[in-house]
C-alpha positions as CSV (number, residue, x, y, z in Angstrom):
1,M,0.0,0.0,0.0
2,R,2.8,2.5,0.9
3,D,4.4,1.7,-2.4
4,K,1.5,3.6,-4.1
5,I,2.7,6.8,-2.4
6,K,5.1,8.6,-4.8
7,S,7.2,11.7,-4.8
8,R,6.4,14.3,-7.5
9,A,9.4,13.3,-9.6
10,A,8.6,9.6,-9.4
11,L,5.0,10.3,-10.2
12,L,5.9,12.4,-13.3
13,R,8.0,9.5,-14.6
14,L,5.3,7.0,-14.0
15,V,2.6,9.1,-15.7
16,R,4.8,9.7,-18.7
17,D,5.2,6.0,-19.1
18,L,1.6,5.2,-18.6
19,K,0.6,7.7,-21.2
20,R,3.1,6.2,-23.7
21,Q,1.3,2.9,-23.1
22,G,-2.0,4.5,-24.0
23,K,-3.4,4.5,-20.5
24,T,-6.0,7.1,-19.5
25,V,-4.8,9.0,-16.4
26,V,-7.3,10.5,-14.1
27,F,-6.4,13.0,-11.4
28,T,-8.1,14.4,-8.4
29,N,-7.0,16.1,-5.2
30,G,-8.1,17.2,-1.8
31,C,-7.3,17.4,1.9
32,F,-9.0,14.1,2.7
33,D,-9.0,15.0,6.4
34,L,-11.3,12.7,8.2
35,L,-12.0,10.3,5.3
36,H,-15.7,9.8,4.8
37,V,-18.1,8.2,2.3
38,G,-18.2,11.3,0.2
39,H,-14.5,11.0,-0.4
40,V,-14.8,7.3,-1.2
41,R,-17.6,7.8,-3.7
42,L,-15.7,10.6,-5.4
43,L,-12.6,8.4,-5.8
44,A,-14.7,5.5,-7.0
45,A,-16.4,7.7,-9.6
46,A,-13.0,9.1,-10.7
47,K,-11.5,5.6,-11.1
48,K,-14.3,4.6,-13.5
49,L,-13.2,7.5,-15.8
50,G,-9.9,6.0,-16.8
51,D,-7.2,3.4,-16.3
52,V,-5.1,5.0,-13.6
53,L,-6.2,7.2,-10.8
54,V,-3.7,9.6,-9.3
55,V,-4.8,11.3,-6.0
56,A,-2.9,14.3,-4.7
57,V,-3.3,15.0,-1.0
58,N,-2.7,18.5,0.4
59,S,0.2,18.7,2.8
60,D,-0.4,19.8,6.4
61,R,1.0,23.3,5.5
62,S,-1.2,23.4,2.4
63,V,-4.3,22.6,4.4
64,R,-3.5,25.4,6.9
65,S,-3.0,27.9,4.0
66,L,-6.6,27.2,2.8
67,G,-8.1,29.0,5.8
68,K,-9.5,25.8,7.5
69,P,-10.5,26.1,11.1
70,P,-7.8,26.0,13.8
71,G,-6.5,22.6,14.5
72,R,-6.8,21.3,10.9
73,P,-5.8,19.1,9.6
74,L,-6.8,16.6,12.2
75,V,-4.9,13.7,10.6
76,P,-1.2,14.3,9.5
77,E,-0.4,14.3,5.8
78,G,1.5,11.0,5.8
79,E,-1.5,9.2,7.4
80,R,-4.0,10.8,5.1
81,A,-1.9,9.7,2.1
82,E,-1.7,6.2,3.5
83,L,-5.4,6.0,4.0
84,I,-6.0,7.0,0.4
85,A,-3.4,4.5,-0.8
86,A,-5.2,1.8,1.1
87,L,-8.3,2.2,-1.1
88,E,-8.2,-0.1,-4.1
89,M,-9.4,2.6,-6.5
90,A,-6.3,4.8,-5.9
91,D,-3.4,3.7,-8.0
92,Y,-0.9,6.4,-7.0
93,V,-0.9,9.0,-4.3
94,T,1.3,12.0,-3.8
95,I,1.4,14.9,-1.4
96,F,1.6,18.5,-2.6
97,G,2.7,21.5,-0.5
98,E,1.3,24.4,-2.5
99,S,-2.1,25.9,-1.8
100,T,-3.4,24.6,-5.1
101,P,-2.3,21.6,-7.2
102,L,-1.8,23.8,-10.3
103,A,1.9,23.1,-10.7
104,L,1.4,19.4,-10.3
105,I,-1.5,19.4,-12.8
106,R,0.5,21.4,-15.3
107,A,3.4,18.9,-15.0
108,L,1.2,15.7,-15.2
109,L,-1.5,17.0,-17.7
110,P,-3.9,14.2,-16.8
111,D,-6.4,13.0,-19.4
112,V,-9.3,13.6,-16.9
113,L,-9.4,16.1,-14.0
114,V,-12.0,15.3,-11.4
115,K,-13.4,17.4,-8.5
116,G,-16.4,17.2,-6.2
117,G,-19.7,19.0,-6.8
118,D,-18.8,21.9,-4.6
119,W,-16.7,23.2,-7.6
120,K,-18.0,24.7,-10.8
121,A,-16.3,23.1,-13.8
122,D,-14.9,26.5,-15.0
123,E,-13.5,27.3,-11.6
124,I,-11.5,24.0,-11.1
125,V,-7.8,24.7,-10.7
126,G,-5.9,23.3,-13.7
127,G,-9.1,22.8,-15.7
128,K,-8.0,25.2,-18.5
129,E,-4.7,23.5,-18.8
130,V,-6.1,20.0,-19.0
131,K,-8.7,21.1,-21.6
132,A,-6.1,22.9,-23.6
133,A,-4.1,19.6,-23.7
134,G,-7.1,17.8,-25.0
135,G,-8.3,16.4,-21.7
136,E,-11.6,16.8,-19.9
137,V,-12.8,18.1,-16.6
138,V,-15.5,16.2,-14.7
139,V,-17.5,17.3,-11.6
140,V,-18.8,14.4,-9.4
141,P,-21.9,15.3,-7.4
142,L,-21.5,15.6,-3.7
143,V,-23.0,13.1,-1.2
144,P,-25.6,15.2,0.6
145,G,-24.8,16.0,4.2
146,R,-21.3,14.4,4.1
147,S,-18.3,16.6,4.8
148,T,-15.3,16.8,7.2
149,T,-16.7,20.0,8.6
150,K,-20.1,18.5,9.3
151,L,-18.4,15.5,11.0
152,M,-16.2,17.7,13.1
153,S,-19.3,19.8,14.1
154,K,-21.2,16.7,15.1
155,C,-18.3,15.3,17.1
156,G,-17.5,18.6,18.7
157,Q,-20.9,18.9,20.2
158,S,-20.3,16.1,22.6
159,W,-17.0,14.3,22.9
160,L,-14.6,17.2,22.5
161,R,-15.8,18.7,25.8
162,P,-14.2,17.2,29.0
163,A,-16.5,14.8,30.8
164,K,-17.9,15.9,34.2
165,V,-17.0,13.4,36.9
166,N,-19.4,13.1,39.8
167,R,-16.8,12.5,42.6
168,R,-19.4,11.4,45.1
169,L,-20.7,8.6,42.9
170,N,-17.4,8.2,41.1
171,R,-19.0,8.1,37.7
172,I,-18.8,10.1,34.5
173,E,-21.8,12.1,33.5
């Protein structure tokens, strides 16, 4: 599973070889902090669009640069990459440190660029470059009610607060 995680340089070589073999390379990216069913369905849909799915994971520094709430990411970049690599639909995983994956997309020029439905096709970073190279941009509908922010909010309502201990009865309330 960890052998799926590649440096940018190694990934560029791999993608170049795959394209020479006539393989269709699909690319998507995200923070993937608190992996949930919406992420899994996005990746499954992306995999169906080609032969090879490359998933780029935002580095910890990159996540923080996006204006996420304090304390994000919850899961360190290496673990997030390993979780994605453990999914059978992900063929290769890489971590990028920039605030957007534009440089990586320009270098790879995937055949298909995929993002979730919270993006408009004409606003997807790297979309213009992929289309100019003859590729396509695909938007996969979101799974209603599923997001890391909603998960955090739901969890934060209860278990993030310290438990009150009733010392007299010696039990947690």
